[in-house]
C-alpha positions as CSV (number, residue, x, y, z in Angstrom):
1,M,-37.0,20.0,1.4
2,S,-36.7,18.3,4.8
3,R,-36.1,14.6,5.1
4,T,-38.8,12.4,6.7
5,P,-38.0,10.2,9.7
6,H,-38.3,7.2,7.3
7,D,-35.6,8.7,5.0
8,R,-33.3,9.2,7.9
9,R,-33.6,5.6,8.9
10,R,-33.0,4.2,5.4
11,P,-29.5,2.6,5.3
12,E,-27.0,3.7,2.7
13,R,-26.7,1.1,0.0
14,N,-23.3,-0.7,-0.3
15,E,-22.6,0.0,-3.9
16,R,-18.9,-1.1,-3.5
17,L,-20.0,-4.7,-2.7
18,R,-22.5,-4.8,-5.5
19,R,-19.9,-3.5,-8.0
20,A,-17.3,-6.0,-6.8
21,R,-19.8,-8.8,-7.2
22,E,-21.0,-7.7,-10.7
23,A,-17.4,-7.4,-11.8
24,Q,-17.0,-11.1,-11.5
25,P,-18.5,-13.3,-14.3
26,S,-21.2,-15.8,-13.6
27,R,-20.1,-19.4,-13.5
28,L,-23.6,-20.6,-14.6
29,A,-24.7,-18.0,-17.2
30,P,-21.8,-17.0,-19.5
31,G,-21.9,-13.3,-20.3
32,E,-23.8,-12.4,-17.1
33,P,-22.4,-11.1,-13.8
34,L,-22.0,-13.2,-10.7
35,S,-25.3,-13.6,-9.0
36,R,-25.9,-13.2,-5.3
37,A,-26.7,-16.9,-5.0
38,E,-23.4,-17.8,-6.8
39,L,-21.5,-15.4,-4.5
40,A,-23.1,-17.0,-1.5
41,A,-22.2,-20.5,-2.7
42,A,-18.6,-19.4,-3.4
43,V,-18.2,-17.9,0.1
44,N,-19.6,-21.1,1.7
45,G,-17.2,-23.2,-0.4
46,Y,-14.2,-21.0,0.6
47,L,-15.1,-21.2,4.3
48,L,-15.6,-25.0,4.1
49,E,-12.2,-25.3,2.3
50,T,-10.3,-23.1,4.8
51,T,-12.0,-23.8,8.1
52,G,-13.6,-27.2,7.7
53,K,-16.9,-25.7,8.8
54,R,-20.2,-25.5,6.9
55,Y,-21.8,-22.1,6.5
56,D,-25.3,-21.4,5.2
57,L,-25.0,-18.0,3.5
58,D,-27.6,-17.4,0.9
59,A,-28.7,-14.8,-1.6
60,H,-31.0,-13.1,0.9
61,H,-28.0,-12.4,3.2
62,V,-26.0,-11.0,0.3
63,A,-28.9,-8.7,-0.6
64,K,-29.0,-7.4,3.0
65,W,-25.3,-6.5,2.7
66,E,-25.8,-4.8,-0.6
67,R,-28.8,-2.8,0.8
68,G,-26.6,-1.7,3.6
69,A,-28.8,-3.3,6.3
70,V,-25.7,-5.0,7.6
71,R,-22.5,-2.9,7.3
72,W,-20.1,-5.2,9.2
73,P,-20.6,-9.0,8.6
74,T,-18.7,-11.5,10.8
75,A,-15.0,-11.8,10.4
76,A,-15.3,-15.1,8.7
77,Y,-17.7,-13.8,6.0
78,R,-15.5,-10.7,5.5
79,A,-12.4,-12.8,5.0
80,A,-14.2,-15.1,2.5
81,L,-15.6,-12.2,0.6
82,R,-12.2,-10.6,0.2
83,A,-10.8,-13.9,-1.1
84,V,-13.6,-14.7,-3.5
85,L,-13.9,-11.1,-4.8
86,G,-10.1,-10.4,-4.8
87,A,-10.4,-7.4,-2.5
88,A,-7.4,-6.0,-0.6
89,D,-9.4,-5.0,2.5
90,D,-12.8,-4.6,4.0
91,A,-13.1,-0.9,2.9
92,T,-12.8,-2.0,-0.7
93,L,-16.0,-3.9,-0.3
94,G,-17.8,-1.0,1.5
95,F,-17.6,-2.6,5.0
96,R,-17.0,-0.6,8.1
97,P,-17.8,-1.1,11.8
98,R,-21.0,0.8,12.9
99,G,-20.1,4.2,14.1
100,S,-16.4,3.8,13.5
101,L,-14.4,6.4,11.5
102,A,-11.1,4.7,11.9
103,P,-9.9,2.0,9.4
104,P,-10.6,-1.4,10.8
105,S,-7.9,-3.8,11.7
106,T,-7.2,-6.8,9.5
107,P,-10.1,-9.1,10.1
108,G,-9.5,-11.9,12.5
109,T,-6.1,-10.6,13.7
110,G,-6.8,-7.4,15.7
111,M,-3.6,-5.9,14.1
112,P,-3.2,-2.6,12.2
113,A,-3.7,-3.0,8.4
114,T,-0.1,-2.2,7.8
115,S,1.6,-4.9,10.0
116,V,3.7,-7.6,8.5
117,E,1.3,-10.3,9.7
118,A,-1.6,-8.3,8.1
119,I,0.3,-8.3,4.8
120,R,0.7,-12.0,5.1
121,V,-3.1,-12.5,5.6
122,V,-3.9,-10.3,2.7
123,S,-1.4,-12.1,0.5
124,A,-2.9,-15.4,1.4
125,S,-6.3,-14.1,0.4
126,F,-5.0,-12.8,-2.9
127,Q,-3.3,-16.1,-3.7
128,S,-6.4,-18.1,-2.9
129,A,-8.6,-16.0,-5.2
130,D,-5.9,-16.0,-7.9
131,R,-5.9,-19.8,-8.1
132,R,-9.6,-19.8,-8.8
133,V,-10.2,-16.7,-11.1
134,G,-6.8,-15.9,-12.5
135,G,-4.4,-12.9,-12.3
136,G,-6.3,-10.8,-14.8
137,N,-9.0,-10.2,-12.3
138,L,-6.6,-9.2,-9.5
139,Y,-3.4,-7.6,-10.8
140,E,-4.5,-3.9,-10.5
141,T,-5.9,-4.5,-7.0
142,V,-2.6,-6.2,-5.8
143,R,-0.5,-3.4,-7.4
144,H,-2.6,-0.7,-5.7
145,Y,-2.3,-2.5,-2.4
146,F,1.5,-2.7,-2.7
147,N,1.8,1.0,-3.7
148,T,-0.7,2.4,-1.1
149,V,-0.2,0.0,1.9
150,V,3.0,-1.9,1.6
151,M,5.5,0.7,0.3
152,P,4.6,3.3,2.9
153,L,5.5,0.7,5.5
154,V,8.8,0.0,3.8
155,Q,9.6,3.7,3.7
156,Q,8.9,3.9,7.5
157,K,11.0,0.8,8.3
158,Q,13.7,0.6,5.7
159,D,16.0,-1.5,7.9
160,N,13.4,-4.0,9.1
161,A,14.1,-7.4,7.4
162,D,10.6,-8.7,8.0
163,V,9.0,-5.6,6.4
164,L,11.3,-5.9,3.4
165,S,10.6,-9.6,3.0
166,A,6.8,-9.0,3.2
167,A,7.1,-6.3,0.5
168,A,9.3,-8.5,-1.7
169,S,6.7,-11.3,-1.5
170,M,3.8,-9.0,-2.3
171,I,5.5,-7.4,-5.4
172,E,6.5,-10.9,-6.5
173,L,2.9,-11.9,-6.3
174,A,2.0,-8.8,-8.4
175,G,4.6,-10.0,-10.9
176,W,2.9,-13.4,-11.3
177,M,-0.4,-11.7,-11.8
178,A,1.1,-9.4,-14.4
179,H,2.5,-12.5,-16.2
180,D,-0.9,-14.3,-15.9
181,S,-2.4,-11.2,-17.5
182,G,0.0,-11.4,-20.5
183,N,2.1,-8.4,-19.3
184,D,5.6,-10.0,-19.1
185,V,7.6,-6.7,-19.2
186,P,6.0,-5.3,-16.0
187,A,6.1,-8.9,-14.6
188,R,9.9,-8.9,-15.0
189,E,10.2,-5.4,-13.4
190,H,8.1,-6.6,-10.4
191,F,10.3,-9.7,-10.0
192,L,13.5,-7.6,-10.1
193,T,12.0,-5.3,-7.5
194,A,11.3,-8.3,-5.4
195,Y,14.8,-9.5,-5.9
196,R,16.3,-6.2,-4.6
197,L,13.9,-6.1,-1.6
198,A,14.7,-9.7,-0.6
199,S,18.4,-9.1,-1.0
200,A,18.2,-6.0,1.2
201,A,16.5,-8.2,3.8
202,A,19.3,-10.7,3.5
203,N,16.5,-13.3,3.1
204,H,18.3,-16.0,1.0
205,A,15.3,-18.3,0.8
206,L,13.1,-15.5,-0.6
207,V,15.9,-14.4,-3.0
208,A,16.0,-18.0,-4.3
209,N,12.2,-18.0,-4.6
210,V,12.3,-14.9,-6.8
211,C,15.0,-16.4,-8.9
212,A,12.6,-19.3,-9.6
213,S,10.0,-16.8,-10.7
214,L,12.5,-15.1,-13.0
215,S,13.7,-18.5,-14.4
216,H,10.1,-19.4,-15.2
217,L,9.4,-16.1,-16.9
218,S,12.6,-16.4,-18.9
219,T,11.6,-19.9,-20.1
220,E,8.2,-18.7,-21.1
221,M,9.9,-15.9,-23.1
222,R,12.2,-18.6,-24.7
223,Q,15.3,-17.1,-23.1
224,S,16.8,-20.4,-22.1
225,K,20.3,-19.2,-21.0
226,A,18.8,-16.6,-18.7
227,A,16.4,-19.2,-17.3
228,A,19.3,-21.5,-16.5
229,D,21.3,-18.7,-14.9
230,Y,18.5,-17.7,-12.7
231,A,17.9,-21.3,-11.6
232,L,21.5,-21.8,-10.8
233,N,21.6,-18.4,-8.9
234,G,18.6,-19.5,-6.9
235,L,20.3,-22.8,-6.0
236,T,23.3,-20.9,-4.6
237,H,21.0,-19.0,-2.2
238,T,19.5,-22.2,-0.9
239,M,22.8,-23.5,0.4
240,N,22.8,-23.9,4.2
241,T,19.3,-22.4,4.2
242,E,16.8,-24.5,6.2
243,G,13.3,-25.0,4.9
244,T,14.1,-24.8,1.2
245,G,13.8,-28.5,0.2
246,R,10.8,-28.0,-2.1
247,L,12.3,-24.8,-3.5
248,V,15.4,-26.7,-4.4
249,T,13.2,-29.2,-6.2
250,R,11.5,-26.4,-8.1
251,L,14.8,-24.8,-9.1
252,H,16.2,-28.1,-10.4
253,A,13.0,-28.6,-12.4
254,L,13.3,-25.1,-13.8
255,H,16.9,-25.7,-14.7
256,A,15.8,-28.9,-16.5
257,R,13.3,-26.9,-18.5
258,A,15.9,-24.4,-19.6
259,L,18.3,-27.3,-20.6
260,A,15.4,-29.0,-22.5
261,L,14.9,-25.8,-24.5
262,Q,18.6,-26.0,-25.5
263,G,18.2,-29.6,-26.5
264,D,20.4,-31.0,-23.7
265,R,18.7,-34.3,-23.0
266,A,21.4,-35.6,-20.6
267,G,21.4,-32.4,-18.6
268,T,17.6,-32.4,-18.5
269,E,17.4,-36.0,-17.2
270,H,20.1,-35.2,-14.6
271,Q,18.3,-32.1,-13.2
272,L,14.9,-34.0,-13.2
273,A,16.5,-36.8,-11.2
274,F,17.8,-34.2,-8.7
275,A,14.3,-32.7,-8.5
276,Q,12.6,-36.0,-7.9
277,E,15.1,-37.0,-5.2
278,R,14.7,-33.7,-3.3
279,L,10.9,-33.8,-3.5
280,A,10.9,-37.0,-1.5
281,R,12.4,-35.2,1.5
282,N,10.0,-33.5,4.0
283,D,10.9,-30.2,5.5
284,D,9.0,-27.2,6.7
285,A,8.9,-24.4,4.1
286,C,10.3,-21.0,5.0
287,P,7.8,-18.1,5.2
288,W,6.8,-16.5,1.9
289,I,8.1,-19.5,-0.2
290,A,5.8,-20.7,-3.0
291,P,4.5,-24.3,-2.6
292,F,5.8,-26.9,-5.0
293,D,4.4,-30.4,-5.0
294,H,4.2,-33.6,-7.1
295,A,1.7,-32.1,-9.5
296,S,4.0,-29.1,-10.0
297,L,6.9,-31.3,-10.8
298,A,4.8,-33.4,-13.2
299,S,3.8,-30.3,-15.0
300,E,7.4,-29.1,-15.4
301,T,8.5,-32.6,-16.5
302,T,5.8,-32.6,-19.1
303,E,7.2,-29.4,-20.7
304,C,10.7,-30.8,-20.6
305,W,9.8,-34.0,-22.6
306,R,7.6,-32.0,-25.0
307,S,10.6,-29.7,-25.7
308,L,12.8,-32.7,-26.4
309,G,10.1,-34.4,-28.6
310,D,9.5,-37.4,-26.3
311,L,5.7,-37.4,-26.5
312,R,5.3,-40.7,-24.8
313,R,7.0,-39.5,-21.6
314,G,5.3,-36.1,-22.0
315,E,1.8,-37.7,-22.0
316,L,2.7,-39.9,-19.0
317,H,3.6,-36.9,-16.8
318,A,0.8,-34.7,-18.2
319,R,-1.8,-37.2,-17.2
320,E,-0.2,-37.4,-13.8
321,A,-0.4,-33.7,-13.4
322,V,-4.1,-33.6,-14.4
323,Q,-4.9,-36.4,-11.9
324,L,-3.2,-34.6,-9.0
325,R,-4.7,-31.2,-9.7
326,P,-7.8,-30.6,-7.5
327,S,-10.8,-28.9,-9.2
328,E,-10.6,-25.8,-7.0
329,R,-7.1,-25.0,-8.5
330,V,-8.9,-23.9,-11.7
331,R,-5.9,-22.3,-13.5
332,S,-3.4,-25.0,-12.6
333,R,-5.8,-27.7,-13.7
334,A,-6.5,-25.8,-16.9
335,L,-2.8,-25.4,-17.7
336,S,-2.2,-29.1,-17.0
337,L,-5.1,-30.2,-19.2
338,L,-3.8,-27.9,-22.0
339,A,-0.3,-29.3,-21.7
340,L,-1.9,-32.8,-22.2
341,A,-4.0,-31.6,-25.1
342,Q,-0.9,-30.2,-26.9
343,V,1.0,-33.4,-26.4
344,L,-1.9,-35.3,-27.8
345,S,-2.1,-32.9,-30.8
346,D,1.6,-33.2,-31.4
347,A,1.2,-37.0,-31.5
348,G,-1.6,-36.7,-34.1
349,R,-4.4,-37.7,-31.8
350,H,-6.4,-34.7,-32.7
351,D,-9.8,-35.9,-31.5
352,E,-8.5,-36.6,-28.0
353,A,-6.7,-33.3,-27.9
354,A,-9.9,-31.5,-28.9
355,D,-11.9,-33.3,-26.2
356,T,-9.4,-32.2,-23.6
357,G,-9.5,-28.6,-24.8
358,T,-13.2,-28.6,-24.6
359,T,-13.0,-29.7,-21.0
360,V,-10.9,-26.6,-20.3
361,L,-13.4,-24.3,-22.0
362,V,-16.2,-25.6,-19.8
363,E,-14.3,-25.8,-16.5
364,A,-12.5,-22.5,-16.8
365,S,-15.1,-20.3,-18.4
366,A,-14.8,-17.7,-15.5
367,L,-11.0,-17.7,-15.5
368,S,-9.1,-14.5,-16.5
369,S,-5.7,-15.8,-17.5
370,A,-3.6,-14.8,-20.5
371,R,-1.6,-17.9,-20.0
372,V,-4.6,-20.1,-20.4
373,H,-5.8,-18.0,-23.4
374,G,-2.4,-18.4,-25.1
375,R,-2.4,-22.1,-24.6
376,L,-5.9,-22.4,-26.0
377,D,-4.8,-20.3,-29.0
378,E,-1.9,-22.6,-29.6
379,L,-4.1,-25.7,-29.4
380,A,-6.6,-24.1,-31.8
381,T,-3.9,-23.3,-34.3
382,S,-2.6,-26.9,-34.2
383,L,-6.2,-28.3,-34.6
384,L,-7.4,-25.9,-37.3
385,P,-6.2,-28.1,-40.2
386,H,-8.2,-30.9,-38.8
387,H,-11.4,-29.0,-38.2
388,R,-13.6,-31.5,-40.0
389,V,-12.8,-34.2,-37.5
390,P,-16.0,-34.5,-35.3
391,G,-14.3,-34.0,-32.0
392,V,-12.3,-31.0,-33.3
393,A,-15.4,-29.4,-34.7
394,D,-17.0,-29.8,-31.2
395,F,-13.9,-28.0,-29.7
396,F,-14.3,-25.0,-32.0
397,A,-18.1,-24.9,-31.3
398,A,-17.4,-24.9,-27.5
399,R,-14.8,-22.2,-28.0
400,A,-17.5,-20.0,-29.4
401,A,-20.0,-20.9,-26.7
402,Y,-17.6,-20.5,-23.8
403,P,-15.3,-17.6,-24.5
404,L,-12.9,-17.1,-21.6
405,R,-13.0,-13.8,-19.8
406,D,-10.7,-11.2,-21.2
407,S,-7.5,-11.0,-19.0
408,A,-6.8,-7.3,-19.8
């Protein structure tokens, strides 16, 4: 049967974009997929945050993209869609230049999709999305990008320090997403791969950054000696390395957490004092180094004092962390709130702890994070014996009404 002229003009629907949108949960209707209007609002919000400019994307424009009427949106919209939906590249979302068969360059850069700078752009997009929706949504995408885009570049340029550093940073990011998904064994494997790549690049700052990741993971796995060793190893790599001031702060804080797990109060206080002193210094961070700010230090300090049983100090720093966390850092804010809730529960203030936990359930309903799930489970366990307290009963009711998205 021959096709009519009307059939030949009908655009091919962009099913990849539709599937990517519907894979995200609705922020407004629990249990439903992300709507076109919600996607438009998220894109506008991302662009306002990253460019300072207001955009007026609406559900009608999103529908045109999904119908295939527009196959190549502007660079700004493509970048925002990749970040919001956690896509590695434009092709993942079904976008391609009209009449072009070659893979497009990284949006906004004009560079091939396998250049170091392109990897940096993609990494920034992944990290931005990760902060809002959690690693459970993104881990497989990041791992696929590393295996199919980054590693072929490493194999081509095995002696290029910039390429090795880019690869180390990307697989370290995959490690964090695996950890956030509750998969700590592959997380450690990814971190160790990152360590080897960064070492091959002779990038001491990045080696120290990976040591910080390994120290954190070891602490979470209650391996305090390994956590302390990784922190100290990282500090040796920061010696005579410019742009590592905040990283030194982070490593001292992580060393403090390891010592707190061992019950070493004096050592913990000593390391926290070092961290506080270094945080006051301003220096430009090296490329690929994770940020570490006052809120981050307050969170680490909270865990130190809770491990040592000093709930008064723990509450003080937990409240500081919550106050400093912006609402768009959904996972970080949720973890800070849950740290505060657990301190309050430990102190016997169960109604306040439950109210704080309820706030997390409402604010983070779209988050896919095993770390947040685990902290909520711990809080629920501590509150269960007090389930008849009105605020605690409300927490369990909210937990049933706002189940967090599965991080698997």
